[in-house]
N, C-alpha and C positions, 0 to 999 in steps of 0.2 A: 503494499500499499504506500502510495505517495501522498503527502499533504503539500499542496502547492499554494503558495500564497502571492496573490497579485500585490503588487507593492502599494503600501500607503505613503503619499506625500505628506509630510507631517509638520505641523506647527507646534510651538511651544504654548499651550493653552493659557498657562498662567505667567507668561513672559512680562517683563516690564514694559508698561504703556507710556508712551511719551505724551506731554502736555501740547495740545493743539488749542489754537484760539477756539474760545466757546467749545471746546471739544472734551475729550476724556483727560481727567486728572487723577493719578494714584498716588497718594500720600501715605509714606510709612508712618504709623503712629505708635512704634513698639515703646517709646520712652514715656517715663514719669507716669506709671501706673501705681496704684495702692493695692495690696494684697493682704487678705487675712485667711488663714486656714481655719476651717470649720464650717458649721451651719450658722447662718443669721437668717431670720425669718422676713427682715426688711432690709437685706443687703442692698436693695435697688433704691431705697429712699434718699432722696436729696437731704433730708434733714439728719440723716445718721452722721454721728460723731465719730470721725475715724480714729479713735484713740486705740493704740496698740497696732495699728495696721503699718505693714512694712512698705516702704517705697522700693519698686522693683522696675526693671525693664523687661520687656518681652525679647526673645524667647524665655520662657520661665517654668520650672517644675518645683513642686514641693517635697518630691522624692529623690533629690540628688544624694542624701546620705542616709536617710533612715531605713532603706532597704537593706543596709550593711550592717544594722545594729546588732550586737551580741544577743542570742537567744538560744533557748534549747531546741534541738530539732524535734519534730513532732511527726511521727509516721502515722498517725491517725488519717485515714483517707476522709473523714467527715470534717476535720480541721479547717476552719476558715481561714484561707489564705490572707485575707485582709488584716488578720492578726499580725501578721509579720511585719507589715510596715502601714503606713497611713494610707488606706483608700477610703475616700470619702469626698465631701465637698470642699471647695475653695472658693473665695469671692475675689473678683478684681472689679476695681473702679478707676475710670479716667475721666476727667473734664477736657473735653474739646470744644474748640471755638470755630464757628462757622459763620463767615462773613454774609452781610446783608446782600452783596452783589453775587451770591450763591442762589438767591431765590430763583426759582424756575428751573433749577436743574434737578437731575434724579440723583440722590446721593446715597451711598451704601457702606456698611462696615463689612470688611471681607477678612475672614481668618483662613489661613493655610492649613490649620489643624488646631484642635485642642482635645484632650482625651479626659473623660470619653463621651460624656453627655454634657451639652453646652446651652444654657439658657441667657437670653440677652435681653437687656432693657435700655431705653433711652428716656431719660427725663421721666421715670417711672412708668413708662409705657411699655408693656411686654411686646417684644419682637417674634419671639418664637424659640423654637428648641430645635436642636442638631444632635442626631445619634450617632456615634461612630467617631473614633479617635484620630483618624488618619487621612481623612479626605477634607478637602476645602470646601467652605460655605460662606454665604453672605446673607445679610439682612437689608432690606430698604428702610432707611430711617427718615425718609424725606418728610413725611407728613407730621413727625414729631419734633422737628427742630426748632429751637429757639435762635433765629437768626439774629446775628450781631451781639450775642450773649454766650453763656456758658451753657454747656450741654452735658449731662451726666451720663455717661456710658458704663453700665454695670453689666457684669458677667458672672454667672454662676457655672463652675465646672465641676464635675463630680465623676471621679474614677473607681466608685464603689463596684464591687463584684455584682453583675446583673446577669441573670441566667439567659435572659432573652438578647443579649448584646454581645456578638463575637469581639474578642475571643473570650470563651468562659474561663479557660485556664490555659496556661502556656508557659513554656520554659524561658520565659524572660520577664523583667520587671515592667510592670504596667504604670509608669509614671504618670501622675496627674498634672495637670496644667494647661496654659496656654504656651504651647512650646514651639510654635512657628510664628512667623511674622503676621501682623495685622496691618490692614490698610484702610484708609477713607478713600472711597472711590467716588468721584464726581462725573456725571455724563449729562448729554443734552437729554430731554424727554425722549427722544427716539435714538436708540443706541444699539450698538453691536452686542448681543449676548454670547455667542461663541462663533467660531470659524472651525470648520472640519475640512482638511483637505486630503482628498484621495486620488488613486489612480485606477482607471478600469484595466490598464495593460502598461508593463513596463520591460523594456529588454535593453541589449547594448545600443540599439540603433535610435529608439524613441521612447517617450514617456508621454501617457496620455493623462491630463491633469484635470481634477474637477474639484471645486470649492463650494462647499455648503456653508450657510450661515444663517443663524436666527437673529432677526432684527426685532426689537422690542419697541412698541409705540406706547408709552405709558399715558399720553395725553389725548390719545386719538386724534393727533393732529392730520389734516388732510392734505398738507402741502405736497407737491410733486418730490418724490425722493429718487435718489439714484446712488448705485454703488460702482466704485472703481476697484479693479484688481491690478496691482503691478507686481510683477515676478522679476526678481534678479537672479542671476547665476551666482555660484560661489565667489567669483571675482567682483561681484557689485554691479555688473553690466545689466542694464534693463533688457528683457527678452520678450516680455509679455506686458501690454498695457491696454485694459479694455474697460470701458464705461457703459452702464445699462441703467434703464429706468426701472423702478420698482413701485409697486402700490403698497404704501405702508400705512393704510387707513385702519386696518385692524391692529389688536394690541400685539400678536404674534405673527410674525412674516418670515416664512422659510424661504430662503434664497438658494437657488441651484445655478451655477455658473454653466455655461457651454463647456465642452471639453477642449482644454488648451493642449497643444503638441509641442513638447520639448524634444528637438532632434539632438542626437549624440549626447544623451545625458550623461554628467558627471555623477558616477554612482557613489552612495554611501557606503562604506565599509570600515572595518577596524583599522586598517592601515592607511585609509584615506576617507576620513569621515567629512565628505563633501556636504555642504550645507547650502541650500538656496534660501533667498527670504522672499516673502509674500506680504504685500501690504493690502488689506481691506479697508476701504475708506467710504465712508458713508456722507452723503449729501442730502440736505433738506432745503427746498427752495433756493437751490443753486449754491447753497453755503455748506462748507465742509463741517460737520457737527461730531465726527467720530472716526477714529484710525485705529487699527491694531496691525503690529507689524510681527511677523512671526518668521522663523527659521523652520526650514524642512529638509528632509532627505529624500533620495530616491534609491530604492533598493527592492530586490525579491528574493525570496528565500524558499527552501524546500527541505522538509524532512523525510528522509527515506529510511525504511524499516531495516534495510541490508547495509546501506552504505553510509548512514548518518546524516549530517547537515550539509547544506549547501547554500551559499550566499552569492547571489549574483551568476550562478551557475557554475561556481567553483567550490569544490569540496572545503570544508574548514571544520576541523575538531574544535568544538567549543570547550575551552577550559577557563575556569575561573573559581569564584568564590561566592558565599553569601556574605550579606552585611546587615548587621543592626544598626540603629541610628544612634545609639547612646556612646558616652565618653566618660572617662574618669572625672570627677569633680563638676560635671555638667548634666548628667543625666541625659535625657533626650533633648534637652534645650540647647540644641547646638546653634551657632551663628551660620550663616551661609557660606563664610570662609572656612569654617571647620568641615562642613559638608564637602566643599570642594577639595580639601586637603584630603579627606577620605578617598575620594574618587581618583585624585591623582596618584595616591599611593596604590591603590588596585591597580590602575593602569601601569604603574611603575614596577609592579612585580611581573608584569607580562600577561596579565590576564585579558582575554577578549570576551569574557562572559561574567555577568553578575546577576546573581538571584537576589532580588530585594525582599528580605525576609523580616518579618512575615505579614506586611501590610504595605499600603500605599505610602511612598515616601516624599520627602520634600521636593518642590518643583525644581530646585536647584540641582538636585541629585540627577534628575532625568535630563536637565540641561547639559550637565557636564558629561553624562553618558554619550549624548549626542554628538557633542563638540569632540570628545576624546576618542570616540569609536568603542564603546562597549555595547554588546548584544546583551539584552535585559529580558529577564523574567520578573514580572511584576505580580503580586498577589494580594488578596484580602485576607483578612486575620481569622478564617474559619480553621481552627486549630484543636487538635487533642479530642474535642467531643462537640456535639451540636445539639441544639434545642430543638424547639417545636415551630409552631407556625410564625410566631412574632419574631423569633430567631431568624427563620428563614427569610421573612421580609426584609429585616435588618440586613442580613447578609446580602440580599439582591440589591438593596440600595447602596450598600457599599461597593459592589461590583459596577453598579451604574455610574457611581461617582467616579471611580477609578478609570473606567474606560473613557467616560467622557472628558474627564479632565487630563488624561495622559494620552488620549487617543492617537494623537498626531507626532509622538516622538519617533525618529527612525530607529532609535535603539532597542525599542521594545518589540520583541516577536512572539512572546507568549504570556497569556493571561493564566495566573495560577488561582485554583478555585478553592483548594483547601489542602490541609497539610496533617499528616498521622492521625486522622479522625477515626479510624477503626482500631485503634492501639488500645483504648480503654472503654470504649463504648460496650454495654452489656450485649450479649448475643441477640436478645430479642428486641433490642433497639437499632440494630445495624441497619435496618431499612430505612431509618431517617437519613443516614448518610447517603445512601444510595439516591433516595428521592430529591435530597438537597443538591446533590452532584448533578443529577440529570437536569434540574431546572436551571442551575447557575450555568450549566453548559450550553443549554438553549438560549439563555439570556445572552451569553457572552457573543454567540454567533448571530444573533439579531443586532446587538450594538455594533459588532465588528466582525464582518466576515473575513477580514484580511489578515487575521493572525490565529494562531492555534491556541487551544486551551490545554491546560496541564494541571497535575496535582502530584503531591508527594506522599507516599505512605511507606511506613516502616514494616508492616507486616501484612500479611494478606489472611483475612478472616471473612467468612461469609460469601456473598456474591463478589464476584470480581469488579469492584468499584472502579478500578483504573480504566476499564474499557470505555468509560462513559466521557473520557477527555481524549483528545488527539495525541498527545505525548504522555507516556508512563514516566513517573518520577520516583525513585526510590532513595530511601535515607537508610543508609546501613553503616554500622559501626562495628565490622569484624576486627577482632583485636584489641579493642577498646572496651566495650560493655560485654563482649561474649565471643567464644570460640577463638580462631587464629586468623592472621591476615589472609591466608590461602582460602578461607571459606568464602571470602568475597566473591572470587571468580566462580566458584561452584554455584553459589546461589543465584548469581546474575544469569549465569548461562541456563539454569533451570528454568527461571523467569523467561528467557528468551524463548526457550523450547515451548513454554505454555502460551505465550503471545508472539508468535513470529511475524505477525503482520502489523505491528504497532511499534513506532520508534521509542526509543529508550534514553533517559537522562539520568545520571546518578546527581540527584538534588541535594544529597548531603553525604559527606564522609569526613571523618576527622577524629583527632585524639588530643585529650587536653595536655598541657603543658605550662610550667612555669618558668618565665624568662629567668635565666641564671642558675636553674636548678639541673644539676648535671650528675648522671650515675654512669659510671664505666660499665659497658655491656649489661644493660637492664635485662632481666628476664620477665617482667610483668609490667602492665600498664601502671605507671608509678608517677605520671606528671613530670618525669624528666624530659629534657628536650631530646634526648637520645632515643626514647621510646616512640617519641612523636615522629621523629625523622625515619624510623625504621617502618612505622605504620605507613608513612606517606610515601616511602619509596615503593614499597610493595603495592599499596593500591593504585599509584600513578601508572605503574607499569602494568598492572592488570586492565586498567582502564585504556591505556594505548594499543594493548595488544587486540583489542575488540573494536574494530573499525565501526561497527553497528551501534556503539554507544556514541550517541550523537554529541553528548557533552557531558561536562561533570562540573560540580560546584562544590568546594571545600567548605566544610562547616568549621570555622568561620574565618572571616578575613581579621576581625579584631575580636579579642575578649570581650564580654558584655555581661551587665548585669542580670542575674537570674536568681531571685530571691529564694528559690526552692532548692539552688545548689549548696551541697555541704561538702566540698572536695577539699582540694589542696589550699586553695583561697575561698573562703566561704563566701557563698551569694554572687559568686562569679563563673560563668562558663568560661572555662579556659582553653577552649579549642581553636582560639585564634592564631593566625600567622604572625599576628602581633599582639602586643598586650593591650589592656584596656586604654592605657595612656599613649598608645601609638609606637610603641617600641618594637621594631622587628625581632622575630625569634629566629633561631638559626634555620627553622623550617621555611621561613620566608625566602631566605636567600637559596635555599634547593630549589625552590619553584621558580624563582627568577632566573636560576641558571637552566632551567627546562623551557620557560616560556619566552623569555625577553630577547629581543633581537637587538638590544643595545648591549655591547660588550660590558661584562661585569665580572668581578672576582670577589670572592669572600672566603677567608680562612676561618675554619670551624674549630673553636667558638671564641668570639669577642667577650663573650660573658662568663669564661672559664679560665681565668688567667691564673689562679692558684691551684697547682696539680701536684700529684706525688706518685711515686712508684719506686720500685727497687732499682738498685744500681745496674746499670747496663740493659734494663728491661726495654725491650722495644715497644713504642706506643704508636698508635694509629694517628697519623695527621692527614686530615682530608680538606680539599679546597672545593669550593662550589665555583664553577665558572662555565660561561658558555663559549669560550675562546677555543681556537684552533689548538692550541698548545698552552701548558702552563708549566712554569719553572718555579722550584721552590728553593730558597736560601735559608739555611739555619746558621745563625750566628756568623753570617757572611759567606759560607760554604754552599756552593750549590749541591743539592740532592739528587738533580737530574731533571729532565723535560719529560713530560707525559703529554701525549696528544689523544687520549681517549678518555671519556668519562666512565666511571668515577675517577676523579683525580686523588690518589691516595698514595702516601708514603710511610713508611716505618722509620722511626727515627729513635735516637738515643738522647735523651735530654740531660744536661749537665745540671749540677747542683747550681741552685740560684737563676739568675736572669738568663732567658733564652729567646733572642730576637729572630722571629719568623718573618720572612718577606716572600710573599708569592706574587709572580709577574705572569699576566696573561696576554698572548698575542694572538691577533687575528686581523687579516686584511690591513696590515700596516698600523693597526692601532694597537697601543699598549695599555693595559690597565693593572694597578698594583694595590695590594693590601698588605699591611704590617700590624703584627701583634707581638707582645711581650709576655711570655710565660713565665712565671716564677716556679720553678720545679724544687720539690723537696723529696731527697732520697730517703726511703723508710726501709727498715729490715723486716 
């Protein structure tokens, strides 16, 4: 079976809008909020005295530290997870000023995300509720504004456990708060609600482009309206310019452009992430009133059950990582630049594939994936177990938000529907998983027929739920939680035999390790960097040996907070290639030597500089490099040149300081690395 995708030409739905005369204005309002953790019956009241309220800026979470508090481990399955760290309501308040000259505009408050249930008031007027902790949302505040004066914006956010809201329970800390950007958006009463750019057909010779938009007319204005589409190529040269009349008398006006043809398209790929730009401009009565400028990419792809993944007609093995959005000292309240740093680091290890676990992530993350060339699996937070009808409707709304808001990113090829949902569900309730999967898969196909659906499961129980998505994803941890490394290949071969006509992706595999914790020749999963290295060497080879495995994603790029974990570092999942504070572990450099096209070299290990052993005992010295040849010097003396991975030498260290220098050479490029080991001779 082949799954063939006609390319989607993609805009950045939440990209920064530019201020035009009498047009759209998007103002960041992250600064100068007041916050109070806990419940307040009248937290939206103007008369409330804010004694004891904390002055904060957005992004913000109230769970930066409390999920790491010392506590006794509780194995009771009925134990309420909220007892581990604060999960409940928190209140935010901010005074905003809106000028008299903004009268006549449509004005919104827009949140990129808040976890998990958000209610909003302006000047004591209830605006509404948003359910879900990861999608963007907005409220129209126009009719409640005090023009020329102060306006109180009050927000109640609640991250309490809720059976009806995904996720019910998961292996990560569910931080509460307004943890992404907040904006004040001002538009003309007739404005652009969204822009969706797709292509019926793309190949090396041409791309057929179609642009759909929803125009909102809030005041039922009957003036003649027009739209203009301007498309520029990656170099900024205008290649399409079209202006058409529209009838915008009704409130909702769907616009569908003609099909535009781009000849000899510059295709988007991990090696050359070419991005076009498209401006959608709205005119009312001959005057420009709104404009949205987007970037998009051109590509097509195919998943083949026997031969793996193809991008733009060429075979490509997907190799990469999963990524959670939190960081030490910040929780999930990262700045845009911190998100960018993460994606640059993922690209820097040489990945071409990124699974965004386990939820819709910040718009800047997808923008970076587009511009740097990372192929993405993005998913909704249906994890571990599922609820009933209300849960199902909330999950479908989350899927609708994710696809609508991120539909146009060229980096995304897969929509993930659920993760490990059959692991703990009682046998007599497994049908709820299947029914939810069927409905989510159908909805995804309706919203976006140009991408594939997928899911990740850890075990098989009951009906084969994986057959209801296009691509099968497996999360397996052989040699960490159970069995041996070699069992991984046996398991995946058995699964291939059971589902020969469906593409496979290894959605998770990994081993925990503590940076700087070293054990020579470990014999069990002990959180040492050495055991993690052996785990990954074995699994990576087994994945490479099977071309039909379309791709794989390591669990995880970074260590992340997991309140339930009680391992080497409590309340941290330590399977990252880098630590929670973004320090690379040895396994990071192993994969960089396997994946990166930029010459690199790393002596194993920079975090193990105090070592010991018997006199004249030969010790293993390994260097990770992707160079054609590597030469190692010990205390100034060459130990020889090696031209084949793995690059390994046996050395005798002297008592005291031992300087090691490694030199890699490839294509007339030289890279070097140096460490100094203090060696103690013991009897």
